[in-house]
mmCIF file as gemmi writes it, N, C-alpha and C atoms, coordinates in Angstrom:
data_model
loop_
_atom_site.group_PDB
_atom_site.id
_atom_site.type_symbol
_atom_site.label_atom_id
_atom_site.label_alt_id
_atom_site.label_comp_id
_atom_site.label_asym_id
_atom_site.label_entity_id
_atom_site.label_seq_id
_atom_site.pdbx_PDB_ins_code
_atom_site.Cartn_x
_atom_site.Cartn_y
_atom_site.Cartn_z
_atom_site.occupancy
_atom_site.B_iso_or_equiv
_atom_site.pdbx_formal_charge
_atom_site.auth_seq_id
_atom_site.auth_asym_id
_atom_site.pdbx_PDB_model_num
ATOM 1 N N . UNK Axp A 1 ? 288.397 222.929 228.487 1 0 ? 1 A 1
ATOM 2 C CA . UNK Axp A 1 ? 289.077 222.753 227.21 1 0 ? 1 A 1
ATOM 3 C C . UNK Axp A 1 ? 290.424 222.12 227.481 1 0 ? 1 A 1
ATOM 4 N N . UNK Axp A 2 ? 290.737 221.15 226.653 1 0 ? 2 A 1
ATOM 5 C CA . UNK Axp A 2 ? 292.071 220.574 226.722 1 0 ? 2 A 1
ATOM 6 C C . UNK Axp A 2 ? 292.672 220.567 225.32 1 0 ? 2 A 1
ATOM 7 N N . UNK Axp A 3 ? 293.979 220.445 225.278 1 0 ? 3 A 1
ATOM 8 C CA . UNK Axp A 3 ? 294.668 220.384 224.001 1 0 ? 3 A 1
ATOM 9 C C . UNK Axp A 3 ? 294.95 218.928 223.676 1 0 ? 3 A 1
ATOM 10 N N . UNK Axp A 4 ? 294.617 218.528 222.449 1 0 ? 4 A 1
ATOM 11 C CA . UNK Axp A 4 ? 294.898 217.17 222.012 1 0 ? 4 A 1
ATOM 12 C C . UNK Axp A 4 ? 295.907 217.23 220.871 1 0 ? 4 A 1
ATOM 13 N N . UNK Axp A 5 ? 296.532 216.099 220.598 1 0 ? 5 A 1
ATOM 14 C CA . UNK Axp A 5 ? 297.521 216.029 219.527 1 0 ? 5 A 1
ATOM 15 C C . UNK Axp A 5 ? 296.84 215.808 218.186 1 0 ? 5 A 1
ATOM 16 N N . UNK Axp A 6 ? 297.596 215.999 217.118 1 0 ? 6 A 1
ATOM 17 C CA . UNK Axp A 6 ? 297.051 215.721 215.789 1 0 ? 6 A 1
ATOM 18 C C . UNK Axp A 6 ? 296.736 214.244 215.646 1 0 ? 6 A 1
ATOM 19 N N . UNK Axp A 7 ? 297.503 213.38 216.301 1 0 ? 7 A 1
ATOM 20 C CA . UNK Axp A 7 ? 297.236 211.932 216.266 1 0 ? 7 A 1
ATOM 21 C C . UNK Axp A 7 ? 295.901 211.634 216.923 1 0 ? 7 A 1
ATOM 22 N N . UNK Axp A 8 ? 295.647 212.24 218.097 1 0 ? 8 A 1
ATOM 23 C CA . UNK Axp A 8 ? 294.361 212.056 218.774 1 0 ? 8 A 1
ATOM 24 C C . UNK Axp A 8 ? 293.215 212.568 217.901 1 0 ? 8 A 1
ATOM 25 N N . UNK Axp A 9 ? 293.405 213.73 217.302 1 0 ? 9 A 1
ATOM 26 C CA . UNK Axp A 9 ? 292.365 214.3 216.444 1 0 ? 9 A 1
ATOM 27 C C . UNK Axp A 9 ? 292.078 213.391 215.261 1 0 ? 9 A 1
ATOM 28 N N . UNK Axp A 10 ? 293.114 212.834 214.657 1 0 ? 10 A 1
ATOM 29 C CA . UNK Axp A 10 ? 292.931 211.938 213.524 1 0 ? 10 A 1
ATOM 30 C C . UNK Axp A 10 ? 292.15 210.701 213.94 1 0 ? 10 A 1
ATOM 31 N N . UNK Axp A 11 ? 292.446 210.164 215.11 1 0 ? 11 A 1
ATOM 32 C CA . UNK Axp A 11 ? 291.735 208.979 215.605 1 0 ? 11 A 1
ATOM 33 C C . UNK Axp A 11 ? 290.283 209.285 215.946 1 0 ? 11 A 1
ATOM 34 N N . UNK Axp A 12 ? 290.005 210.494 216.407 1 0 ? 12 A 1
ATOM 35 C CA . UNK Axp A 12 ? 288.66 210.854 216.85 1 0 ? 12 A 1
ATOM 36 C C . UNK Axp A 12 ? 287.798 211.501 215.771 1 0 ? 12 A 1
ATOM 37 N N . UNK Axp A 13 ? 288.37 211.844 214.617 1 0 ? 13 A 1
ATOM 38 C CA . UNK Axp A 13 ? 287.644 212.686 213.665 1 0 ? 13 A 1
ATOM 39 C C . UNK Axp A 13 ? 286.421 212.036 213.052 1 0 ? 13 A 1
ATOM 40 N N . UNK Axp A 14 ? 286.308 210.719 213.072 1 0 ? 14 A 1
ATOM 41 C CA . UNK Axp A 14 ? 285.115 210.087 212.502 1 0 ? 14 A 1
ATOM 42 C C . UNK Axp A 14 ? 283.937 210.086 213.472 1 0 ? 14 A 1
ATOM 43 N N . UNK Axp A 15 ? 284.202 210.167 214.777 1 0 ? 15 A 1
ATOM 44 C CA . UNK Axp A 15 ? 283.083 210.2 215.723 1 0 ? 15 A 1
ATOM 45 C C . UNK Axp A 15 ? 282.826 211.592 216.295 1 0 ? 15 A 1
ATOM 46 N N . UNK Axp A 16 ? 283.859 212.421 216.422 1 0 ? 16 A 1
ATOM 47 C CA . UNK Axp A 16 ? 283.702 213.777 216.945 1 0 ? 16 A 1
ATOM 48 C C . UNK Axp A 16 ? 283.519 214.762 215.789 1 0 ? 16 A 1
ATOM 49 N N . UNK Axp A 17 ? 283.139 215.98 216.128 1 0 ? 17 A 1
ATOM 50 C CA . UNK Axp A 17 ? 283.032 217.046 215.129 1 0 ? 17 A 1
ATOM 51 C C . UNK Axp A 17 ? 284.362 217.776 215.038 1 0 ? 17 A 1
ATOM 52 N N . UNK Axp A 18 ? 284.786 218.063 213.836 1 0 ? 18 A 1
ATOM 53 C CA . UNK Axp A 18 ? 285.941 218.917 213.627 1 0 ? 18 A 1
ATOM 54 C C . UNK Axp A 18 ? 285.4 220.282 213.219 1 0 ? 18 A 1
ATOM 55 N N . UNK Axp A 19 ? 285.762 221.296 213.965 1 0 ? 19 A 1
ATOM 56 C CA . UNK Axp A 19 ? 285.339 222.665 213.671 1 0 ? 19 A 1
ATOM 57 C C . UNK Axp A 19 ? 286.567 223.465 213.262 1 0 ? 19 A 1
ATOM 58 N N . UNK Axp A 20 ? 286.602 223.891 212.024 1 0 ? 20 A 1
ATOM 59 C CA . UNK Axp A 20 ? 287.71 224.674 211.488 1 0 ? 20 A 1
ATOM 60 C C . UNK Axp A 20 ? 287.328 226.146 211.573 1 0 ? 20 A 1
ATOM 61 N N . UNK Axp A 21 ? 288.083 226.92 212.366 1 0 ? 21 A 1
ATOM 62 C CA . UNK Axp A 21 ? 287.738 228.324 212.603 1 0 ? 21 A 1
ATOM 63 C C . UNK Axp A 21 ? 288.633 229.294 211.828 1 0 ? 21 A 1
ATOM 64 N N . UNK Axp A 22 ? 289.355 228.778 210.836 1 0 ? 22 A 1
ATOM 65 C CA . UNK Axp A 22 ? 290.219 229.652 210.027 1 0 ? 22 A 1
ATOM 66 C C . UNK Axp A 22 ? 289.384 230.476 209.052 1 0 ? 22 A 1
ATOM 67 N N . UNK Axp A 23 ? 290.025 231.464 208.477 1 0 ? 23 A 1
ATOM 68 C CA . UNK Axp A 23 ? 289.381 232.318 207.473 1 0 ? 23 A 1
ATOM 69 C C . UNK Axp A 23 ? 289.298 231.57 206.143 1 0 ? 23 A 1
ATOM 70 N N . UNK Axp A 24 ? 288.447 232.069 205.238 1 0 ? 24 A 1
ATOM 71 C CA . UNK Axp A 24 ? 288.236 231.416 203.946 1 0 ? 24 A 1
ATOM 72 C C . UNK Axp A 24 ? 289.542 231.215 203.176 1 0 ? 24 A 1
ATOM 73 N N . UNK Axp A 25 ? 290.412 232.22 203.166 1 0 ? 25 A 1
ATOM 74 C CA . UNK Axp A 25 ? 291.642 232.102 202.396 1 0 ? 25 A 1
ATOM 75 C C . UNK Axp A 25 ? 292.563 231.022 202.974 1 0 ? 25 A 1
ATOM 76 N N . UNK Axp A 26 ? 292.473 230.763 204.273 1 0 ? 26 A 1
ATOM 77 C CA . UNK Axp A 26 ? 293.278 229.711 204.892 1 0 ? 26 A 1
ATOM 78 C C . UNK Axp A 26 ? 292.706 228.328 204.571 1 0 ? 26 A 1
ATOM 79 N N . UNK Axp A 27 ? 291.395 228.221 204.597 1 0 ? 27 A 1
ATOM 80 C CA . UNK Axp A 27 ? 290.729 226.948 204.311 1 0 ? 27 A 1
ATOM 81 C C . UNK Axp A 27 ? 290.977 226.528 202.869 1 0 ? 27 A 1
ATOM 82 N N . UNK Axp A 28 ? 291.172 227.491 201.984 1 0 ? 28 A 1
ATOM 83 C CA . UNK Axp A 28 ? 291.443 227.181 200.574 1 0 ? 28 A 1
ATOM 84 C C . UNK Axp A 28 ? 292.712 226.346 200.418 1 0 ? 28 A 1
ATOM 85 N N . UNK Axp A 29 ? 293.587 226.368 201.417 1 0 ? 29 A 1
ATOM 86 C CA . UNK Axp A 29 ? 294.816 225.572 201.378 1 0 ? 29 A 1
ATOM 87 C C . UNK Axp A 29 ? 294.592 224.134 201.815 1 0 ? 29 A 1
ATOM 88 N N . UNK Axp A 30 ? 293.374 223.792 202.204 1 0 ? 30 A 1
ATOM 89 C CA . UNK Axp A 30 ? 293.031 222.431 202.596 1 0 ? 30 A 1
ATOM 90 C C . UNK Axp A 30 ? 292.498 222.381 204.008 1 0 ? 30 A 1
ATOM 91 N N . UNK Axp A 31 ? 291.543 221.48 204.228 1 0 ? 31 A 1
ATOM 92 C CA . UNK Axp A 31 ? 291.006 221.285 205.566 1 0 ? 31 A 1
ATOM 93 C C . UNK Axp A 31 ? 290.79 219.807 205.825 1 0 ? 31 A 1
ATOM 94 N N . UNK Axp A 32 ? 290.581 219.451 207.06 1 0 ? 32 A 1
ATOM 95 C CA . UNK Axp A 32 ? 290.38 218.054 207.444 1 0 ? 32 A 1
ATOM 96 C C . UNK Axp A 32 ? 289.069 217.574 206.826 1 0 ? 32 A 1
ATOM 97 N N . UNK Axp A 33 ? 289.087 216.406 206.166 1 0 ? 33 A 1
ATOM 98 C CA . UNK Axp A 33 ? 287.851 215.9 205.557 1 0 ? 33 A 1
ATOM 99 C C . UNK Axp A 33 ? 286.711 215.815 206.573 1 0 ? 33 A 1
ATOM 100 N N . UNK Axp A 34 ? 285.557 216.316 206.178 1 0 ? 34 A 1
ATOM 101 C CA . UNK Axp A 34 ? 284.37 216.276 207.021 1 0 ? 34 A 1
ATOM 102 C C . UNK Axp A 34 ? 284.259 217.409 208.027 1 0 ? 34 A 1
ATOM 103 N N . UNK Axp A 35 ? 285.246 218.303 208.071 1 0 ? 35 A 1
ATOM 104 C CA . UNK Axp A 35 ? 285.227 219.404 209.039 1 0 ? 35 A 1
ATOM 105 C C . UNK Axp A 35 ? 284.138 220.411 208.691 1 0 ? 35 A 1
ATOM 106 N N . UNK Axp A 36 ? 283.614 221.034 209.717 1 0 ? 36 A 1
ATOM 107 C CA . UNK Axp A 36 ? 282.668 222.132 209.583 1 0 ? 36 A 1
ATOM 108 C C . UNK Axp A 36 ? 283.47 223.423 209.626 1 0 ? 36 A 1
ATOM 109 N N . UNK Axp A 37 ? 283.269 224.289 208.635 1 0 ? 37 A 1
ATOM 110 C CA . UNK Axp A 37 ? 284.022 225.544 208.59 1 0 ? 37 A 1
ATOM 111 C C . UNK Axp A 37 ? 283.143 226.694 209.062 1 0 ? 37 A 1
ATOM 112 N N . UNK Axp A 38 ? 283.522 227.263 210.2 1 0 ? 38 A 1
ATOM 113 C CA . UNK Axp A 38 ? 282.891 228.482 210.701 1 0 ? 38 A 1
ATOM 114 C C . UNK Axp A 38 ? 284.03 229.401 211.135 1 0 ? 38 A 1
ATOM 115 N N . UNK Axp A 39 ? 284.319 230.457 210.366 1 0 ? 39 A 1
ATOM 116 C CA . UNK Axp A 39 ? 285.381 231.38 210.785 1 0 ? 39 A 1
ATOM 117 C C . UNK Axp A 39 ? 285.128 231.904 212.202 1 0 ? 39 A 1
ATOM 118 N N . UNK Axp A 40 ? 286.194 232.106 212.94 1 0 ? 40 A 1
ATOM 119 C CA . UNK Axp A 40 ? 286.086 232.523 214.335 1 0 ? 40 A 1
ATOM 120 C C . UNK Axp A 40 ? 285.177 233.732 214.512 1 0 ? 40 A 1
ATOM 121 N N . UNK Axp A 41 ? 285.244 234.69 213.628 1 0 ? 41 A 1
ATOM 122 C CA . UNK Axp A 41 ? 284.428 235.893 213.737 1 0 ? 41 A 1
ATOM 123 C C . UNK Axp A 41 ? 282.938 235.657 213.536 1 0 ? 41 A 1
ATOM 124 N N . UNK Axp A 42 ? 282.571 234.499 212.993 1 0 ? 42 A 1
ATOM 125 C CA . UNK Axp A 42 ? 281.16 234.176 212.751 1 0 ? 42 A 1
ATOM 126 C C . UNK Axp A 42 ? 280.598 233.205 213.785 1 0 ? 42 A 1
ATOM 127 N N . UNK Axp A 43 ? 281.415 232.804 214.744 1 0 ? 43 A 1
ATOM 128 C CA . UNK Axp A 43 ? 281.011 231.753 215.676 1 0 ? 43 A 1
ATOM 129 C C . UNK Axp A 43 ? 279.723 232.07 216.424 1 0 ? 43 A 1
ATOM 130 N N . UNK Axp A 44 ? 279.622 233.248 217.008 1 0 ? 44 A 1
ATOM 131 C CA . UNK Axp A 44 ? 278.423 233.558 217.79 1 0 ? 44 A 1
ATOM 132 C C . UNK Axp A 44 ? 277.155 233.467 216.952 1 0 ? 44 A 1
ATOM 133 N N . UNK Axp A 45 ? 277.196 233.936 215.722 1 0 ? 45 A 1
ATOM 134 C CA . UNK Axp A 45 ? 276.016 233.934 214.858 1 0 ? 45 A 1
ATOM 135 C C . UNK Axp A 45 ? 275.683 232.531 214.338 1 0 ? 45 A 1
ATOM 136 N N . UNK Axp A 46 ? 276.668 231.634 214.312 1 0 ? 46 A 1
ATOM 137 C CA . UNK Axp A 46 ? 276.464 230.316 213.697 1 0 ? 46 A 1
ATOM 138 C C . UNK Axp A 46 ? 276.605 229.151 214.675 1 0 ? 46 A 1
ATOM 139 N N . UNK Axp A 47 ? 276.634 229.423 215.962 1 0 ? 47 A 1
ATOM 140 C CA . UNK Axp A 47 ? 276.846 228.368 216.955 1 0 ? 47 A 1
ATOM 141 C C . UNK Axp A 47 ? 275.805 227.26 216.877 1 0 ? 47 A 1
ATOM 142 N N . UNK Axp A 48 ? 274.596 227.567 216.423 1 0 ? 48 A 1
ATOM 143 C CA . UNK Axp A 48 ? 273.532 226.564 216.318 1 0 ? 48 A 1
ATOM 144 C C . UNK Axp A 48 ? 273.876 225.462 215.308 1 0 ? 48 A 1
ATOM 145 N N . UNK Axp A 49 ? 274.846 225.701 214.427 1 0 ? 49 A 1
ATOM 146 C CA . UNK Axp A 49 ? 275.256 224.694 213.448 1 0 ? 49 A 1
ATOM 147 C C . UNK Axp A 49 ? 276.108 223.588 214.069 1 0 ? 49 A 1
ATOM 148 N N . UNK Axp A 50 ? 276.568 223.804 215.285 1 0 ? 50 A 1
ATOM 149 C CA . UNK Axp A 50 ? 277.42 222.829 215.965 1 0 ? 50 A 1
ATOM 150 C C . UNK Axp A 50 ? 276.543 221.914 216.805 1 0 ? 50 A 1
ATOM 151 N N . UNK Axp A 51 ? 276.688 220.605 216.629 1 0 ? 51 A 1
ATOM 152 C CA . UNK Axp A 51 ? 275.911 219.611 217.362 1 0 ? 51 A 1
ATOM 153 C C . UNK Axp A 51 ? 276.331 219.637 218.834 1 0 ? 51 A 1
ATOM 154 N N . UNK Axp A 52 ? 275.395 219.96 219.694 1 0 ? 52 A 1
ATOM 155 C CA . UNK Axp A 52 ? 275.676 220.06 221.123 1 0 ? 52 A 1
ATOM 156 C C . UNK Axp A 52 ? 275.926 218.691 221.754 1 0 ? 52 A 1
ATOM 157 N N . UNK Axp A 53 ? 275.495 217.62 221.099 1 0 ? 53 A 1
ATOM 158 C CA . UNK Axp A 53 ? 275.579 216.272 221.67 1 0 ? 53 A 1
ATOM 159 C C . UNK Axp A 53 ? 276.841 215.508 221.29 1 0 ? 53 A 1
ATOM 160 N N . UNK Axp A 54 ? 277.705 216.099 220.48 1 0 ? 54 A 1
ATOM 161 C CA . UNK Axp A 54 ? 278.947 215.434 220.081 1 0 ? 54 A 1
ATOM 162 C C . UNK Axp A 54 ? 280.142 216.302 220.47 1 0 ? 54 A 1
ATOM 163 N N . UNK Axp A 55 ? 281.229 215.675 220.935 1 0 ? 55 A 1
ATOM 164 C CA . UNK Axp A 55 ? 282.431 216.454 221.243 1 0 ? 55 A 1
ATOM 165 C C . UNK Axp A 55 ? 282.928 217.208 220.01 1 0 ? 55 A 1
ATOM 166 N N . UNK Axp A 56 ? 283.56 218.342 220.268 1 0 ? 56 A 1
ATOM 167 C CA . UNK Axp A 56 ? 284.067 219.202 219.207 1 0 ? 56 A 1
ATOM 168 C C . UNK Axp A 56 ? 285.591 219.296 219.322 1 0 ? 56 A 1
ATOM 169 N N . UNK Axp A 57 ? 286.267 219.131 218.189 1 0 ? 57 A 1
ATOM 170 C CA . UNK Axp A 57 ? 287.705 219.37 218.107 1 0 ? 57 A 1
ATOM 171 C C . UNK Axp A 57 ? 287.871 220.624 217.265 1 0 ? 57 A 1
ATOM 172 N N . UNK Axp A 58 ? 288.399 221.677 217.876 1 0 ? 58 A 1
ATOM 173 C CA . UNK Axp A 58 ? 288.525 222.962 217.192 1 0 ? 58 A 1
ATOM 174 C C . UNK Axp A 58 ? 289.924 223.079 216.588 1 0 ? 58 A 1
ATOM 175 N N . UNK Axp A 59 ? 289.957 223.532 215.324 1 0 ? 59 A 1
ATOM 176 C CA . UNK Axp A 59 ? 291.193 223.601 214.554 1 0 ? 59 A 1
ATOM 177 C C . UNK Axp A 59 ? 291.363 224.994 213.96 1 0 ? 59 A 1
ATOM 178 N N . UNK Axp A 60 ? 292.591 225.484 213.983 1 0 ? 60 A 1
ATOM 179 C CA . UNK Axp A 60 ? 292.947 226.704 213.264 1 0 ? 60 A 1
ATOM 180 C C . UNK Axp A 60 ? 294.305 226.473 212.61 1 0 ? 60 A 1
ATOM 181 N N . UNK Axp A 61 ? 295.001 227.525 212.245 1 0 ? 61 A 1
ATOM 182 C CA . UNK Axp A 61 ? 296.288 227.353 211.571 1 0 ? 61 A 1
ATOM 183 C C . UNK Axp A 61 ? 297.355 226.804 212.51 1 0 ? 61 A 1
ATOM 184 N N . UNK Axp A 62 ? 297.473 227.399 213.725 1 0 ? 62 A 1
ATOM 185 C CA . UNK Axp A 62 ? 298.561 226.994 214.619 1 0 ? 62 A 1
ATOM 186 C C . UNK Axp A 62 ? 298.115 226.538 215.999 1 0 ? 62 A 1
ATOM 187 N N . UNK Axp A 63 ? 296.876 226.791 216.363 1 0 ? 63 A 1
ATOM 188 C CA . UNK Axp A 63 ? 296.365 226.37 217.665 1 0 ? 63 A 1
ATOM 189 C C . UNK Axp A 63 ? 295.983 227.507 218.597 1 0 ? 63 A 1
ATOM 190 N N . UNK Axp A 64 ? 296.29 228.739 218.242 1 0 ? 64 A 1
ATOM 191 C CA . UNK Axp A 64 ? 295.968 229.868 219.121 1 0 ? 64 A 1
ATOM 192 C C . UNK Axp A 64 ? 294.483 230.236 219.086 1 0 ? 64 A 1
ATOM 193 N N . UNK Axp A 65 ? 293.956 230.474 217.889 1 0 ? 65 A 1
ATOM 194 C CA . UNK Axp A 65 ? 292.528 230.824 217.775 1 0 ? 65 A 1
ATOM 195 C C . UNK Axp A 65 ? 291.654 229.67 218.245 1 0 ? 65 A 1
ATOM 196 N N . UNK Axp A 66 ? 292.05 228.453 217.893 1 0 ? 66 A 1
ATOM 197 C CA . UNK Axp A 66 ? 291.231 227.299 218.26 1 0 ? 66 A 1
ATOM 198 C C . UNK Axp A 66 ? 291.146 227.134 219.774 1 0 ? 66 A 1
ATOM 199 N N . UNK Axp A 67 ? 292.193 227.476 220.508 1 0 ? 67 A 1
ATOM 200 C CA . UNK Axp A 67 ? 292.149 227.394 221.97 1 0 ? 67 A 1
ATOM 201 C C . UNK Axp A 67 ? 291.121 228.375 222.524 1 0 ? 67 A 1
ATOM 202 N N . UNK Axp A 68 ? 291.084 229.59 221.978 1 0 ? 68 A 1
ATOM 203 C CA . UNK Axp A 68 ? 290.102 230.579 222.438 1 0 ? 68 A 1
ATOM 204 C C . UNK Axp A 68 ? 288.678 230.12 222.117 1 0 ? 68 A 1
ATOM 205 N N . UNK Axp A 69 ? 288.482 229.561 220.919 1 0 ? 69 A 1
ATOM 206 C CA . UNK Axp A 69 ? 287.143 229.089 220.533 1 0 ? 69 A 1
ATOM 207 C C . UNK Axp A 69 ? 286.741 227.893 221.385 1 0 ? 69 A 1
ATOM 208 N N . UNK Axp A 70 ? 287.658 226.969 221.631 1 0 ? 70 A 1
ATOM 209 C CA . UNK Axp A 70 ? 287.339 225.807 222.469 1 0 ? 70 A 1
ATOM 210 C C . UNK Axp A 70 ? 286.933 226.252 223.871 1 0 ? 70 A 1
ATOM 211 N N . UNK Axp A 71 ? 287.619 227.265 224.415 1 0 ? 71 A 1
ATOM 212 C CA . UNK Axp A 71 ? 287.233 227.808 225.72 1 0 ? 71 A 1
ATOM 213 C C . UNK Axp A 71 ? 285.817 228.387 225.673 1 0 ? 71 A 1
ATOM 214 N N . UNK Axp A 72 ? 285.513 229.134 224.621 1 0 ? 72 A 1
ATOM 215 C CA . UNK Axp A 72 ? 284.178 229.727 224.479 1 0 ? 72 A 1
ATOM 216 C C . UNK Axp A 72 ? 283.106 228.642 224.356 1 0 ? 72 A 1
ATOM 217 N N . UNK Axp A 73 ? 283.405 227.602 223.588 1 0 ? 73 A 1
ATOM 218 C CA . UNK Axp A 73 ? 282.442 226.512 223.445 1 0 ? 73 A 1
ATOM 219 C C . UNK Axp A 73 ? 282.249 225.776 224.765 1 0 ? 73 A 1
ATOM 220 N N . UNK Axp A 74 ? 283.328 225.551 225.486 1 0 ? 74 A 1
ATOM 221 C CA . UNK Axp A 74 ? 283.228 224.9 226.802 1 0 ? 74 A 1
ATOM 222 C C . UNK Axp A 74 ? 282.362 225.74 227.734 1 0 ? 74 A 1
ATOM 223 N N . UNK Axp A 75 ? 282.568 227.045 227.727 1 0 ? 75 A 1
ATOM 224 C CA . UNK Axp A 75 ? 281.748 227.942 228.549 1 0 ? 75 A 1
ATOM 225 C C . UNK Axp A 75 ? 280.276 227.89 228.151 1 0 ? 75 A 1
ATOM 226 N N . UNK Axp A 76 ? 280.009 227.575 226.874 1 0 ? 76 A 1
ATOM 227 C CA . UNK Axp A 76 ? 278.63 227.492 226.377 1 0 ? 76 A 1
ATOM 228 C C . UNK Axp A 76 ? 278.031 226.096 226.565 1 0 ? 76 A 1
ATOM 229 N N . UNK Axp A 77 ? 278.786 225.197 227.205 1 0 ? 77 A 1
ATOM 230 C CA . UNK Axp A 77 ? 278.242 223.874 227.51 1 0 ? 77 A 1
ATOM 231 C C . UNK Axp A 77 ? 278.623 222.768 226.551 1 0 ? 77 A 1
ATOM 232 N N . UNK Axp A 78 ? 279.491 223.043 225.6 1 0 ? 78 A 1
ATOM 233 C CA . UNK Axp A 78 ? 279.962 222.021 224.67 1 0 ? 78 A 1
ATOM 234 C C . UNK Axp A 78 ? 281.167 221.299 225.267 1 0 ? 78 A 1
ATOM 235 N N . UNK Axp A 79 ? 281.393 220.068 224.846 1 0 ? 79 A 1
ATOM 236 C CA . UNK Axp A 79 ? 282.632 219.352 225.163 1 0 ? 79 A 1
ATOM 237 C C . UNK Axp A 79 ? 283.592 219.672 224.02 1 0 ? 79 A 1
ATOM 238 N N . UNK Axp A 80 ? 284.578 220.515 224.272 1 0 ? 80 A 1
ATOM 239 C CA . UNK Axp A 80 ? 285.442 221.004 223.2 1 0 ? 80 A 1
ATOM 240 C C . UNK Axp A 80 ? 286.912 220.897 223.573 1 0 ? 80 A 1
ATOM 241 N N . UNK Axp A 81 ? 287.711 220.483 222.593 1 0 ? 81 A 1
ATOM 242 C CA . UNK Axp A 81 ? 289.164 220.422 222.71 1 0 ? 81 A 1
ATOM 243 C C . UNK Axp A 81 ? 289.769 221.218 221.566 1 0 ? 81 A 1
ATOM 244 N N . UNK Axp A 82 ? 291.003 221.639 221.741 1 0 ? 82 A 1
ATOM 245 C CA . UNK Axp A 82 ? 291.746 222.284 220.673 1 0 ? 82 A 1
ATOM 246 C C . UNK Axp A 82 ? 292.82 221.327 220.181 1 0 ? 82 A 1
ATOM 247 N N . UNK Axp A 83 ? 293.11 221.382 218.882 1 0 ? 83 A 1
ATOM 248 C CA . UNK Axp A 83 ? 294.142 220.531 218.303 1 0 ? 83 A 1
ATOM 249 C C . UNK Axp A 83 ? 295.459 221.303 218.304 1 0 ? 83 A 1
ATOM 250 N N . UNK Axp A 84 ? 296.387 220.881 219.136 1 0 ? 84 A 1
ATOM 251 C CA . UNK Axp A 84 ? 297.691 221.528 219.236 1 0 ? 84 A 1
ATOM 252 C C . UNK Axp A 84 ? 298.441 221.487 217.911 1 0 ? 84 A 1
ATOM 253 N N . UNK Axp A 85 ? 299.059 222.593 217.562 1 0 ? 85 A 1
ATOM 254 C CA . UNK Axp A 85 ? 299.825 222.666 216.317 1 0 ? 85 A 1
ATOM 255 C C . UNK Axp A 85 ? 299.013 223.037 215.108 1 0 ? 85 A 1
ATOM 256 N N . UNK Axp A 86 ? 297.694 222.904 215.201 1 0 ? 86 A 1
ATOM 257 C CA . UNK Axp A 86 ? 296.791 223.303 214.134 1 0 ? 86 A 1
ATOM 258 C C . UNK Axp A 86 ? 297.037 222.604 212.806 1 0 ? 86 A 1
ATOM 259 N N . UNK Axp A 87 ? 296.505 223.236 211.762 1 0 ? 87 A 1
ATOM 260 C CA . UNK Axp A 87 ? 296.625 222.664 210.423 1 0 ? 87 A 1
ATOM 261 C C . UNK Axp A 87 ? 298.066 222.645 209.93 1 0 ? 87 A 1
ATOM 262 N N . UNK Axp A 88 ? 298.89 223.518 210.469 1 0 ? 88 A 1
ATOM 263 C CA . UNK Axp A 88 ? 300.302 223.496 210.098 1 0 ? 88 A 1
ATOM 264 C C . UNK Axp A 88 ? 300.903 222.144 210.463 1 0 ? 88 A 1
ATOM 265 N N . UNK Axp A 89 ? 300.663 221.674 211.684 1 0 ? 89 A 1
ATOM 266 C CA . UNK Axp A 89 ? 301.182 220.375 212.125 1 0 ? 89 A 1
ATOM 267 C C . UNK Axp A 89 ? 300.496 219.227 211.39 1 0 ? 89 A 1
ATOM 268 N N . UNK Axp A 90 ? 299.181 219.35 211.164 1 0 ? 90 A 1
ATOM 269 C CA . UNK Axp A 90 ? 298.405 218.313 210.473 1 0 ? 90 A 1
ATOM 270 C C . UNK Axp A 90 ? 298.978 218.077 209.077 1 0 ? 90 A 1
ATOM 271 N N . UNK Axp A 91 ? 299.167 219.156 208.338 1 0 ? 91 A 1
ATOM 272 C CA . UNK Axp A 91 ? 299.67 219.024 206.97 1 0 ? 91 A 1
ATOM 273 C C . UNK Axp A 91 ? 301.127 218.588 206.955 1 0 ? 91 A 1
ATOM 274 N N . UNK Axp A 92 ? 301.922 219.06 207.894 1 0 ? 92 A 1
ATOM 275 C CA . UNK Axp A 92 ? 303.329 218.673 207.973 1 0 ? 92 A 1
ATOM 276 C C . UNK Axp A 92 ? 303.436 217.15 208.209 1 0 ? 92 A 1
ATOM 277 N N . UNK Axp A 93 ? 302.473 216.576 208.941 1 0 ? 93 A 1
ATOM 278 C CA . UNK Axp A 93 ? 302.475 215.14 209.219 1 0 ? 93 A 1
ATOM 279 C C . UNK Axp A 93 ? 301.936 214.32 208.041 1 0 ? 93 A 1
ATOM 280 N N . UNK Axp A 94 ? 301.448 214.994 207.015 1 0 ? 94 A 1
ATOM 281 C CA . UNK Axp A 94 ? 300.929 214.286 205.837 1 0 ? 94 A 1
ATOM 282 C C . UNK Axp A 94 ? 299.556 213.679 206.046 1 0 ? 94 A 1
ATOM 283 N N . UNK Axp A 95 ? 298.806 214.187 207.015 1 0 ? 95 A 1
ATOM 284 C CA . UNK Axp A 95 ? 297.462 213.678 207.264 1 0 ? 95 A 1
ATOM 285 C C . UNK Axp A 95 ? 296.521 214.213 206.189 1 0 ? 95 A 1
ATOM 286 N N . UNK Axp A 96 ? 295.369 213.537 205.985 1 0 ? 96 A 1
ATOM 287 C CA . UNK Axp A 96 ? 294.508 213.881 204.847 1 0 ? 96 A 1
ATOM 288 C C . UNK Axp A 96 ? 293.862 215.258 204.925 1 0 ? 96 A 1
ATOM 289 N N . UNK Axp A 97 ? 293.743 215.898 203.757 1 0 ? 97 A 1
ATOM 290 C CA . UNK Axp A 97 ? 293.03 217.17 203.631 1 0 ? 97 A 1
ATOM 291 C C . UNK Axp A 97 ? 292.181 217.115 202.368 1 0 ? 97 A 1
ATOM 292 N N . UNK Axp A 98 ? 291.19 217.996 202.348 1 0 ? 98 A 1
ATOM 293 C CA . UNK Axp A 98 ? 290.367 218.114 201.134 1 0 ? 98 A 1
ATOM 294 C C . UNK Axp A 98 ? 290.562 219.486 200.546 1 0 ? 98 A 1
């Protein structure tokens, strides 16, 4: 697992998967367009929803939960990175949300 910047994530989001691991109430504040939402607590039960053949960029509010999830995905054989700064940095930069 490596940490990437919000700029890198924005450039890669059309070809890679964005996995948002925040809770429902956090996602209600906006998420990256096209992101897959699986709360961190549901990851083990829903891991089959993540495409094993495409890199994954994991996102949370600040980057802490996403780092743990990216490590877990890497251990499970996925190519996974965490987005440093999380959605807080993404929204502060004025990047698109839905």
